[in-house]
N, C-alpha and C positions, 0 to 999 in steps of 0.2 A: 174398638176392636172391634171386632163382629160378632154377629148374636151367638153363633156356632163357635167362635172361638173362644167364645165370654163360655161356653158347657162345658166346651173338651178343658179347658187346665183356666180356668177362674181362682183365683188366690184366694188363698183361708181367708184371710181379710174382711173380702167380702162387708158392705154394710148392711144389715138386715133388708131394707127390701127391695139391692139386686141381687138377695139371695129370697125371695118370694118374686121375682121376675123368673130367674131360674126354673127356680118351681115350679111354676105356671106353666110352663114353656114342656117341659115336662110331664110333668100329668096333659096339657093337653095333648102332646104326641101319644102316650096315652090309650088317648081317647081316638085320635083317627086312625089307630091303628087295631082298635076294638073295632070300628065302624067296619072297616076297609075289610077284616076277619067275616063277617055278620052280613057280608055286603051291605050297608043298609046305605044306600043312598046319602037319600036325606041327611041322614048323620052322620054318614064323612063330608057332607056339606057344610054342616055348621059347625065341625069340631075340624072341619081346616080355614075360618074362616076366623072359628078361635085362633088357630096356633097364630095364624097372622097377624091377627091383635097381641097375641100376647111374645110374640117376635118385634116385636115391632114396642111396644112396655121396654122389651130387656135393654132394648138397642138404646131406646132414647137414657135408664140408668146411667149409659155409660159414659154419658154424651157430658 
């Protein structure tokens, strides 16, 4: 299942590790949005990199 599908429709029986991975993606996405709104390029690049890593962790939790 893709990371986006997991965020949109994850079952209530997700494991603690899976839930933490989803939480990391959501939290990091908020950081991306904040950096974008503040027009802080350096923070945006850093937040986007963190988001990529969080999505990778979420996808590996699915396997």
